[in-house]
PQR file of N, CA, C, O and H, with PARSE charges and radii, in Angstrom:
ATOM      1  N   UNK A   1     132.055  23.148-186.468 -0.4000 1.5000
ATOM      2  CA  UNK A   1     132.574  21.811-186.683 -0.0000 2.0000
ATOM      3  C   UNK A   1     134.022  21.837-187.137  0.5500 1.7000
ATOM      4  O   UNK A   1     134.510  20.854-187.695 -0.5500 1.4000
ATOM      5  N   UNK A   2     134.696  22.911-186.914 -0.4000 1.5000
ATOM      6  CA  UNK A   2     136.086  22.952-187.325 -0.0000 2.0000
ATOM      7  C   UNK A   2     136.924  22.094-186.389  0.5500 1.7000
ATOM      8  O   UNK A   2     136.519  21.817-185.259 -0.5500 1.4000
ATOM      9  H   UNK A   2     134.299  23.709-186.461  0.4000 1.0000
ATOM     10  N   UNK A   3     138.079  21.681-186.858 -0.4000 1.5000
ATOM     11  CA  UNK A   3     138.950  20.830-186.061 -0.0000 2.0000
ATOM     12  C   UNK A   3     138.620  19.364-186.243  0.5500 1.7000
ATOM     13  O   UNK A   3     137.696  18.992-186.966 -0.5500 1.4000
ATOM     14  H   UNK A   3     138.407  21.906-187.775  0.4000 1.0000
ATOM     15  N   UNK A   4     139.397  18.552-185.573 -0.4000 1.5000
ATOM     16  CA  UNK A   4     139.217  17.106-185.683 -0.0000 2.0000
ATOM     17  C   UNK A   4     138.261  16.609-184.608  0.5500 1.7000
ATOM     18  O   UNK A   4     138.250  17.104-183.482 -0.5500 1.4000
ATOM     19  H   UNK A   4     140.148  18.854-184.986  0.4000 1.0000
ATOM     20  N   UNK A   5     137.478  15.639-184.976 -0.4000 1.5000
ATOM     21  CA  UNK A   5     136.599  14.980-184.012 -0.0000 2.0000
ATOM     22  C   UNK A   5     136.900  13.491-184.051  0.5500 1.7000
ATOM     23  O   UNK A   5     137.379  12.973-185.060 -0.5500 1.4000
ATOM     24  H   UNK A   5     137.487  15.236-185.892  0.4000 1.0000
ATOM     25  N   UNK A   6     136.620  12.812-182.964 -0.4000 1.5000
ATOM     26  CA  UNK A   6     136.847  11.369-182.875 -0.0000 2.0000
ATOM     27  C   UNK A   6     135.567  10.649-183.285  0.5500 1.7000
ATOM     28  O   UNK A   6     134.560  10.715-182.581 -0.5500 1.4000
ATOM     29  H   UNK A   6     136.231  13.232-182.145  0.4000 1.0000
ATOM     30  N   UNK A   7     135.607   9.969-184.413 -0.4000 1.5000
ATOM     31  CA  UNK A   7     134.465   9.213-184.909 -0.0000 2.0000
ATOM     32  C   UNK A   7     134.504   7.816-184.331  0.5500 1.7000
ATOM     33  O   UNK A   7     135.578   7.237-184.163 -0.5500 1.4000
ATOM     34  H   UNK A   7     136.426   9.915-184.985  0.4000 1.0000
ATOM     35  N   UNK A   8     133.331   7.267-184.024 -0.4000 1.5000
ATOM     36  CA  UNK A   8     133.255   5.866-183.583 -0.0000 2.0000
ATOM     37  C   UNK A   8     132.138   5.173-184.339  0.5500 1.7000
ATOM     38  O   UNK A   8     131.087   5.752-184.613 -0.5500 1.4000
ATOM     39  H   UNK A   8     132.459   7.737-184.160  0.4000 1.0000
ATOM     40  N   UNK A   9     132.393   3.930-184.665 -0.4000 1.5000
ATOM     41  CA  UNK A   9     131.436   3.148-185.433 -0.0000 2.0000
ATOM     42  C   UNK A   9     130.339   2.622-184.533  0.5500 1.7000
ATOM     43  O   UNK A   9     130.585   2.274-183.378 -0.5500 1.4000
ATOM     44  H   UNK A   9     133.247   3.459-184.443  0.4000 1.0000
ATOM     45  N   UNK A  10     129.135   2.564-185.059 -0.4000 1.5000
ATOM     46  CA  UNK A  10     128.002   2.043-184.311 -0.0000 2.0000
ATOM     47  C   UNK A  10     128.265   0.611-183.876  0.5500 1.7000
ATOM     48  O   UNK A  10     128.841  -0.177-184.625 -0.5500 1.4000
ATOM     49  H   UNK A  10     128.935   2.847-185.997  0.4000 1.0000
ATOM     50  N   UNK A  11     127.845   0.279-182.670 -0.4000 1.5000
ATOM     51  CA  UNK A  11     127.989  -1.092-182.183 -0.0000 2.0000
ATOM     52  C   UNK A  11     127.114  -2.050-182.970  0.5500 1.7000
ATOM     53  O   UNK A  11     127.326  -3.262-182.917 -0.5500 1.4000
ATOM     54  H   UNK A  11     127.378   0.919-182.061  0.4000 1.0000
ATOM     55  N   UNK A  12     126.140  -1.533-183.697 -0.4000 1.5000
ATOM     56  CA  UNK A  12     125.259  -2.368-184.519 -0.0000 2.0000
ATOM     57  C   UNK A  12     125.827  -2.620-185.912  0.5500 1.7000
ATOM     58  O   UNK A  12     125.249  -3.392-186.678 -0.5500 1.4000
ATOM     59  H   UNK A  12     125.968  -0.549-183.740  0.4000 1.0000
ATOM     60  N   UNK A  13     126.935  -1.993-186.251 -0.4000 1.5000
ATOM     61  CA  UNK A  13     127.540  -2.174-187.560 -0.0000 2.0000
ATOM     62  C   UNK A  13     128.236  -3.515-187.612  0.5500 1.7000
ATOM     63  O   UNK A  13     128.874  -3.936-186.647 -0.5500 1.4000
ATOM     64  H   UNK A  13     127.404  -1.366-185.629  0.4000 1.0000
ATOM     65  N   UNK A  14     128.112  -4.174-188.731 -0.4000 1.5000
ATOM     66  CA  UNK A  14     128.756  -5.465-188.915 -0.0000 2.0000
ATOM     67  C   UNK A  14     130.238  -5.315-189.203  0.5500 1.7000
ATOM     68  O   UNK A  14     130.700  -4.216-189.508 -0.5500 1.4000
ATOM     69  H   UNK A  14     127.593  -3.832-189.515  0.4000 1.0000
ATOM     70  N   UNK A  15     130.967  -6.372-189.112 -0.4000 1.5000
ATOM     71  CA  UNK A  15     132.397  -6.349-189.372 -0.0000 2.0000
ATOM     72  C   UNK A  15     132.760  -6.554-190.821  0.5500 1.7000
ATOM     73  O   UNK A  15     133.942  -6.652-191.151 -0.5500 1.4000
ATOM     74  H   UNK A  15     130.591  -7.265-188.864  0.4000 1.0000
ATOM     75  N   UNK A  16     131.771  -6.621-191.698 -0.4000 1.5000
ATOM     76  CA  UNK A  16     132.044  -6.919-193.105 -0.0000 2.0000
ATOM     77  C   UNK A  16     132.125  -5.674-193.973  0.5500 1.7000
ATOM     78  O   UNK A  16     132.252  -5.791-195.192 -0.5500 1.4000
ATOM     79  H   UNK A  16     130.811  -6.542-191.429  0.4000 1.0000
ATOM     80  N   UNK A  17     132.057  -4.495-193.390 -0.4000 1.5000
ATOM     81  CA  UNK A  17     132.142  -3.269-194.171 -0.0000 2.0000
ATOM     82  C   UNK A  17     130.842  -2.891-194.847  0.5500 1.7000
ATOM     83  O   UNK A  17     130.839  -2.100-195.791 -0.5500 1.4000
ATOM     84  H   UNK A  17     131.954  -4.399-192.400  0.4000 1.0000
ATOM     85  N   UNK A  18     129.761  -3.435-194.385 -0.4000 1.5000
ATOM     86  CA  UNK A  18     128.456  -3.147-194.979 -0.0000 2.0000
ATOM     87  C   UNK A  18     127.895  -1.823-194.510  0.5500 1.7000
ATOM     88  O   UNK A  18     128.614  -0.828-194.419 -0.5500 1.4000
ATOM     89  H   UNK A  18     129.764  -4.077-193.618  0.4000 1.0000
ATOM     90  N   UNK A  19     126.615  -1.816-194.216 -0.4000 1.5000
ATOM     91  CA  UNK A  19     125.928  -0.583-193.815 -0.0000 2.0000
ATOM     92  C   UNK A  19     126.380  -0.162-192.429  0.5500 1.7000
ATOM     93  O   UNK A  19     126.009  -0.781-191.432 -0.5500 1.4000
ATOM     94  H   UNK A  19     126.031  -2.624-194.290  0.4000 1.0000
ATOM     95  N   UNK A  20     127.180   0.890-192.369 -0.4000 1.5000
ATOM     96  CA  UNK A  20     127.730   1.356-191.093 -0.0000 2.0000
ATOM     97  C   UNK A  20     127.508   2.851-190.935  0.5500 1.7000
ATOM     98  O   UNK A  20     127.605   3.616-191.895 -0.5500 1.4000
ATOM     99  H   UNK A  20     127.481   1.393-193.179  0.4000 1.0000
ATOM    100  N   UNK A  21     127.217   3.242-189.743 -0.4000 1.5000
ATOM    101  CA  UNK A  21     127.179   4.664-189.418 -0.0000 2.0000
ATOM    102  C   UNK A  21     128.214   4.923-188.336  0.5500 1.7000
ATOM    103  O   UNK A  21     128.537   4.047-187.533 -0.5500 1.4000
ATOM    104  H   UNK A  21     127.138   2.621-188.963  0.4000 1.0000
ATOM    105  N   UNK A  22     128.721   6.140-188.335 -0.4000 1.5000
ATOM    106  CA  UNK A  22     129.670   6.563-187.327 -0.0000 2.0000
ATOM    107  C   UNK A  22     129.140   7.819-186.657  0.5500 1.7000
ATOM    108  O   UNK A  22     128.456   8.632-187.279 -0.5500 1.4000
ATOM    109  H   UNK A  22     128.458   6.852-188.987  0.4000 1.0000
ATOM    110  N   UNK A  23     129.465   7.963-185.385 -0.4000 1.5000
ATOM    111  CA  UNK A  23     129.046   9.128-184.599 -0.0000 2.0000
ATOM    112  C   UNK A  23     130.277   9.847-184.060  0.5500 1.7000
ATOM    113  O   UNK A  23     131.312   9.239-183.788 -0.5500 1.4000
ATOM    114  H   UNK A  23     130.021   7.303-184.880  0.4000 1.0000
ATOM    115  N   UNK A  24     130.129  11.152-183.916 -0.4000 1.5000
ATOM    116  CA  UNK A  24     131.143  11.956-183.243 -0.0000 2.0000
ATOM    117  C   UNK A  24     130.417  12.976-182.385  0.5500 1.7000
ATOM    118  O   UNK A  24     129.352  13.469-182.757 -0.5500 1.4000
ATOM    119  H   UNK A  24     129.288  11.646-184.137  0.4000 1.0000
ATOM    120  N   UNK A  25     130.996  13.287-181.243 -0.4000 1.5000
ATOM    121  CA  UNK A  25     130.405  14.258-180.323 -0.0000 2.0000
ATOM    122  C   UNK A  25     131.325  15.463-180.223  0.5500 1.7000
ATOM    123  O   UNK A  25     132.541  15.320-180.105 -0.5500 1.4000
ATOM    124  H   UNK A  25     131.861  12.886-180.941  0.4000 1.0000
ATOM    125  N   UNK A  26     130.738  16.644-180.272 -0.4000 1.5000
ATOM    126  CA  UNK A  26     131.442  17.883-179.977 -0.0000 2.0000
ATOM    127  C   UNK A  26     130.730  18.521-178.794  0.5500 1.7000
ATOM    128  O   UNK A  26     129.771  17.955-178.270 -0.5500 1.4000
ATOM    129  H   UNK A  26     129.750  16.760-180.367  0.4000 1.0000
ATOM    130  N   UNK A  27     131.182  19.676-178.376 -0.4000 1.5000
ATOM    131  CA  UNK A  27     130.510  20.352-177.258 -0.0000 2.0000
ATOM    132  C   UNK A  27     129.077  20.724-177.590  0.5500 1.7000
ATOM    133  O   UNK A  27     128.211  20.719-176.714 -0.5500 1.4000
ATOM    134  H   UNK A  27     131.961  20.135-178.803  0.4000 1.0000
ATOM    135  N   UNK A  28     128.820  21.047-178.856 -0.4000 1.5000
ATOM    136  CA  UNK A  28     127.497  21.568-179.217 -0.0000 2.0000
ATOM    137  C   UNK A  28     126.726  20.695-180.196  0.5500 1.7000
ATOM    138  O   UNK A  28     125.612  21.053-180.580 -0.5500 1.4000
ATOM    139  H   UNK A  28     129.523  21.051-179.567  0.4000 1.0000
ATOM    140  N   UNK A  29     127.289  19.550-180.615 -0.4000 1.5000
ATOM    141  CA  UNK A  29     126.605  18.777-181.650 -0.0000 2.0000
ATOM    142  C   UNK A  29     126.949  17.293-181.564  0.5500 1.7000
ATOM    143  O   UNK A  29     127.977  16.896-181.017 -0.5500 1.4000
ATOM    144  H   UNK A  29     128.193  19.260-180.303  0.4000 1.0000
ATOM    145  N   UNK A  30     126.049  16.497-182.125 -0.4000 1.5000
ATOM    146  CA  UNK A  30     126.298  15.088-182.385 -0.0000 2.0000
ATOM    147  C   UNK A  30     126.271  14.952-183.900  0.5500 1.7000
ATOM    148  O   UNK A  30     125.298  15.338-184.549 -0.5500 1.4000
ATOM    149  H   UNK A  30     125.213  16.820-182.570  0.4000 1.0000
ATOM    150  N   UNK A  31     127.342  14.402-184.460 -0.4000 1.5000
ATOM    151  CA  UNK A  31     127.487  14.259-185.898 -0.0000 2.0000
ATOM    152  C   UNK A  31     127.298  12.804-186.285  0.5500 1.7000
ATOM    153  O   UNK A  31     127.710  11.901-185.557 -0.5500 1.4000
ATOM    154  H   UNK A  31     128.132  14.089-183.933  0.4000 1.0000
ATOM    155  N   UNK A  32     126.675  12.580-187.429 -0.4000 1.5000
ATOM    156  CA  UNK A  32     126.428  11.230-187.931 -0.0000 2.0000
ATOM    157  C   UNK A  32     126.864  11.196-189.392  0.5500 1.7000
ATOM    158  O   UNK A  32     126.527  12.092-190.166 -0.5500 1.4000
ATOM    159  H   UNK A  32     126.340  13.313-188.020  0.4000 1.0000
ATOM    160  N   UNK A  33     127.619  10.155-189.772 -0.4000 1.5000
ATOM    161  CA  UNK A  33     128.050  10.025-191.166 -0.0000 2.0000
ATOM    162  C   UNK A  33     128.036   8.567-191.593  0.5500 1.7000
ATOM    163  O   UNK A  33     127.972   7.658-190.765 -0.5500 1.4000
ATOM    164  H   UNK A  33     127.893   9.426-189.144  0.4000 1.0000
ATOM    165  N   UNK A  34     128.096   8.367-192.883 -0.4000 1.5000
ATOM    166  CA  UNK A  34     128.214   7.041-193.488 -0.0000 2.0000
ATOM    167  C   UNK A  34     129.691   6.674-193.482  0.5500 1.7000
ATOM    168  O   UNK A  34     130.507   7.406-194.041 -0.5500 1.4000
ATOM    169  H   UNK A  34     128.148   9.105-193.555  0.4000 1.0000
ATOM    170  N   UNK A  35     130.047   5.565-192.866 -0.4000 1.5000
ATOM    171  CA  UNK A  35     131.461   5.197-192.758 -0.0000 2.0000
ATOM    172  C   UNK A  35     132.094   4.912-194.109  0.5500 1.7000
ATOM    173  O   UNK A  35     133.312   5.016-194.248 -0.5500 1.4000
ATOM    174  H   UNK A  35     129.383   4.970-192.411  0.4000 1.0000
ATOM    175  N   UNK A  36     131.300   4.556-195.103 -0.4000 1.5000
ATOM    176  CA  UNK A  36     131.840   4.294-196.436 -0.0000 2.0000
ATOM    177  C   UNK A  36     132.122   5.580-197.201  0.5500 1.7000
ATOM    178  O   UNK A  36     132.773   5.546-198.245 -0.5500 1.4000
ATOM    179  H   UNK A  36     130.310   4.471-194.990  0.4000 1.0000
ATOM    180  N   UNK A  37     131.639   6.718-196.695 -0.4000 1.5000
ATOM    181  CA  UNK A  37     131.815   8.003-197.365 -0.0000 2.0000
ATOM    182  C   UNK A  37     132.180   9.063-196.314  0.5500 1.7000
ATOM    183  O   UNK A  37     131.399   9.983-196.070 -0.5500 1.4000
ATOM    184  H   UNK A  37     131.109   6.746-195.847  0.4000 1.0000
ATOM    185  N   UNK A  38     133.361   8.939-195.694 -0.4000 1.5000
ATOM    186  CA  UNK A  38     133.697   9.827-194.580 -0.0000 2.0000
ATOM    187  C   UNK A  38     133.807  11.302-194.960  0.5500 1.7000
ATOM    188  O   UNK A  38     133.679  12.168-194.095 -0.5500 1.4000
ATOM    189  H   UNK A  38     133.995   8.192-195.893  0.4000 1.0000
ATOM    190  N   UNK A  39     134.039  11.597-196.217 -0.4000 1.5000
ATOM    191  CA  UNK A  39     134.122  12.993-196.647 -0.0000 2.0000
ATOM    192  C   UNK A  39     132.788  13.515-197.174  0.5500 1.7000
ATOM    193  O   UNK A  39     132.688  14.669-197.589 -0.5500 1.4000
ATOM    194  H   UNK A  39     134.143  10.893-196.919  0.4000 1.0000
ATOM    195  N   UNK A  40     131.773  12.668-197.156 -0.4000 1.5000
ATOM    196  CA  UNK A  40     130.456  13.047-197.659 -0.0000 2.0000
ATOM    197  C   UNK A  40     129.661  13.843-196.637  0.5500 1.7000
ATOM    198  O   UNK A  40     130.205  14.314-195.637 -0.5500 1.4000
ATOM    199  H   UNK A  40     131.854  11.730-196.819  0.4000 1.0000
ATOM    200  N   UNK A  41     128.375  13.986-196.898 -0.4000 1.5000
ATOM    201  CA  UNK A  41     127.527  14.781-196.003 -0.0000 2.0000
ATOM    202  C   UNK A  41     127.402  14.153-194.616  0.5500 1.7000
ATOM    203  O   UNK A  41     127.539  12.943-194.437 -0.5500 1.4000
ATOM    204  H   UNK A  41     127.934  13.604-197.709  0.4000 1.0000
ATOM    205  N   UNK A  42     127.138  15.014-193.654 -0.4000 1.5000
ATOM    206  CA  UNK A  42     126.955  14.583-192.274 -0.0000 2.0000
ATOM    207  C   UNK A  42     125.661  15.162-191.734  0.5500 1.7000
ATOM    208  O   UNK A  42     125.279  16.284-192.068 -0.5500 1.4000
ATOM    209  H   UNK A  42     127.026  15.997-193.798  0.4000 1.0000
ATOM    210  N   UNK A  43     124.998  14.394-190.906 -0.4000 1.5000
ATOM    211  CA  UNK A  43     123.849  14.913-190.182 -0.0000 2.0000
ATOM    212  C   UNK A  43     124.363  15.560-188.907  0.5500 1.7000
ATOM    213  O   UNK A  43     125.261  15.028-188.255 -0.5500 1.4000
ATOM    214  H   UNK A  43     125.308  13.483-190.635  0.4000 1.0000
ATOM    215  N   UNK A  44     123.799  16.701-188.553 -0.4000 1.5000
ATOM    216  CA  UNK A  44     124.220  17.423-187.360 -0.0000 2.0000
ATOM    217  C   UNK A  44     123.000  17.624-186.468  0.5500 1.7000
ATOM    218  O   UNK A  44     122.005  18.219-186.883 -0.5500 1.4000
ATOM    219  H   UNK A  44     123.070  17.134-189.084  0.4000 1.0000
ATOM    220  N   UNK A  45     123.088  17.119-185.236 -0.4000 1.5000
ATOM    221  CA  UNK A  45     122.017  17.232-184.252 -0.0000 2.0000
ATOM    222  C   UNK A  45     122.527  18.010-183.044  0.5500 1.7000
ATOM    223  O   UNK A  45     123.710  17.925-182.712 -0.5500 1.4000
ATOM    224  H   UNK A  45     123.896  16.635-184.899  0.4000 1.0000
ATOM    225  N   UNK A  46     121.663  18.757-182.391 -0.4000 1.5000
ATOM    226  CA  UNK A  46     122.014  19.240-181.059 -0.0000 2.0000
ATOM    227  C   UNK A  46     121.963  18.020-180.141  0.5500 1.7000
ATOM    228  O   UNK A  46     121.258  17.059-180.449 -0.5500 1.4000
ATOM    229  H   UNK A  46     120.703  18.826-182.660  0.4000 1.0000
ATOM    230  N   UNK A  47     122.681  18.032-179.038 -0.4000 1.5000
ATOM    231  CA  UNK A  47     122.607  16.885-178.129 -0.0000 2.0000
ATOM    232  C   UNK A  47     121.178  16.575-177.676  0.5500 1.7000
ATOM    233  O   UNK A  47     120.811  15.407-177.553 -0.5500 1.4000
ATOM    234  H   UNK A  47     123.254  18.813-178.788  0.4000 1.0000
ATOM    235  N   UNK A  48     120.369  17.608-177.428 -0.4000 1.5000
ATOM    236  CA  UNK A  48     118.983  17.377-176.996 -0.0000 2.0000
ATOM    237  C   UNK A  48     118.159  16.732-178.096  0.5500 1.7000
ATOM    238  O   UNK A  48     117.370  15.825-177.828 -0.5500 1.4000
ATOM    239  H   UNK A  48     120.667  18.557-177.528  0.4000 1.0000
ATOM    240  N   UNK A  49     118.329  17.183-179.319 -0.4000 1.5000
ATOM    241  CA  UNK A  49     117.572  16.587-180.424 -0.0000 2.0000
ATOM    242  C   UNK A  49     118.012  15.149-180.684  0.5500 1.7000
ATOM    243  O   UNK A  49     117.186  14.291-180.994 -0.5500 1.4000
ATOM    244  H   UNK A  49     118.969  17.919-179.537  0.4000 1.0000
ATOM    245  N   UNK A  50     119.319  14.886-180.556 -0.4000 1.5000
ATOM    246  CA  UNK A  50     119.792  13.520-180.760 -0.0000 2.0000
ATOM    247  C   UNK A  50     119.249  12.597-179.678  0.5500 1.7000
ATOM    248  O   UNK A  50     118.861  11.465-179.966 -0.5500 1.4000
ATOM    249  H   UNK A  50     119.990  15.584-180.303  0.4000 1.0000
ATOM    250  N   UNK A  51     119.219  13.072-178.434 -0.4000 1.5000
ATOM    251  CA  UNK A  51     118.644  12.271-177.346 -0.0000 2.0000
ATOM    252  C   UNK A  51     117.177  11.975-177.619  0.5500 1.7000
ATOM    253  O   UNK A  51     116.716  10.859-177.378 -0.5500 1.4000
ATOM    254  H   UNK A  51     119.534  13.992-178.200  0.4000 1.0000
ATOM    255  N   UNK A  52     116.437  12.966-178.121 -0.4000 1.5000
ATOM    256  CA  UNK A  52     115.035  12.746-178.478 -0.0000 2.0000
ATOM    257  C   UNK A  52     114.886  11.755-179.613  0.5500 1.7000
ATOM    258  O   UNK A  52     113.971  10.931-179.607 -0.5500 1.4000
ATOM    259  H   UNK A  52     116.812  13.872-178.317  0.4000 1.0000
ATOM    260  N   UNK A  53     115.787  11.829-180.597 -0.4000 1.5000
ATOM    261  CA  UNK A  53     115.787  10.894-181.719 -0.0000 2.0000
ATOM    262  C   UNK A  53     116.009   9.465-181.213  0.5500 1.7000
ATOM    263  O   UNK A  53     115.286   8.547-181.600 -0.5500 1.4000
ATOM    264  H   UNK A  53     116.530  12.498-180.603  0.4000 1.0000
ATOM    265  N   UNK A  54     117.001   9.282-180.357 -0.4000 1.5000
ATOM    266  CA  UNK A  54     117.263   7.942-179.810 -0.0000 2.0000
ATOM    267  C   UNK A  54     116.090   7.445-178.974  0.5500 1.7000
ATOM    268  O   UNK A  54     115.737   6.268-179.039 -0.5500 1.4000
ATOM    269  H   UNK A  54     117.589  10.028-180.043  0.4000 1.0000
ATOM    270  N   UNK A  55     115.492   8.321-178.201 -0.4000 1.5000
ATOM    271  CA  UNK A  55     114.343   7.938-177.396 -0.0000 2.0000
ATOM    272  C   UNK A  55     113.180   7.497-178.285  0.5500 1.7000
ATOM    273  O   UNK A  55     112.500   6.516-177.983 -0.5500 1.4000
ATOM    274  H   UNK A  55     115.779   9.278-178.148  0.4000 1.0000
ATOM    275  N   UNK A  56     112.959   8.215-179.369 -0.4000 1.5000
ATOM    276  CA  UNK A  56     111.882   7.847-180.298 -0.0000 2.0000
ATOM    277  C   UNK A  56     112.167   6.486-180.932  0.5500 1.7000
ATOM    278  O   UNK A  56     111.249   5.687-181.109 -0.5500 1.4000
ATOM    279  H   UNK A  56     113.512   9.011-179.615  0.4000 1.0000
ATOM    280  N   UNK A  57     113.437   6.211-181.279 -0.4000 1.5000
ATOM    281  CA  UNK A  57     113.782   4.902-181.842 -0.0000 2.0000
ATOM    282  C   UNK A  57     113.528   3.779-180.833  0.5500 1.7000
ATOM    283  O   UNK A  57     113.009   2.720-181.185 -0.5500 1.4000
ATOM    284  H   UNK A  57     114.184   6.861-181.135  0.4000 1.0000
ATOM    285  N   UNK A  58     113.895   4.022-179.602 -0.4000 1.5000
ATOM    286  CA  UNK A  58     113.720   2.996-178.565 -0.0000 2.0000
ATOM    287  C   UNK A  58     112.252   2.696-178.288  0.5500 1.7000
ATOM    288  O   UNK A  58     111.887   1.560-177.987 -0.5500 1.4000
ATOM    289  H   UNK A  58     114.317   4.883-179.316  0.4000 1.0000
ATOM    290  N   UNK A  59     111.413   3.728-178.392 -0.4000 1.5000
ATOM    291  CA  UNK A  59     110.015   3.576-178.036 -0.0000 2.0000
ATOM    292  C   UNK A  59     109.085   3.402-179.229  0.5500 1.7000
ATOM    293  O   UNK A  59     107.862   3.396-179.083 -0.5500 1.4000
ATOM    294  H   UNK A  59     111.710   4.651-178.637  0.4000 1.0000
ATOM    295  N   UNK A  60     109.669   3.264-180.385 -0.4000 1.5000
ATOM    296  CA  UNK A  60     108.872   3.038-181.603 -0.0000 2.0000
ATOM    297  C   UNK A  60     108.162   4.252-182.022  0.5500 1.7000
ATOM    298  O   UNK A  60     107.448   4.235-183.025 -0.5500 1.4000
ATOM    299  H   UNK A  60     110.662   3.269-180.503  0.4000 1.0000
TER
END
């Protein structure tokens, strides 16, 4: 995870600065962080695991 990555805010995040998550993609990982704490901990998923996570969310 060295170097800079381009973070983007979730489309579901409100414009009021409330509960927001941001995602970044690298060649080998999908990173997730709390936008209010950009220097805090990050979740790291392989692309396959993140796709499975999203699929599980979509299908309940």
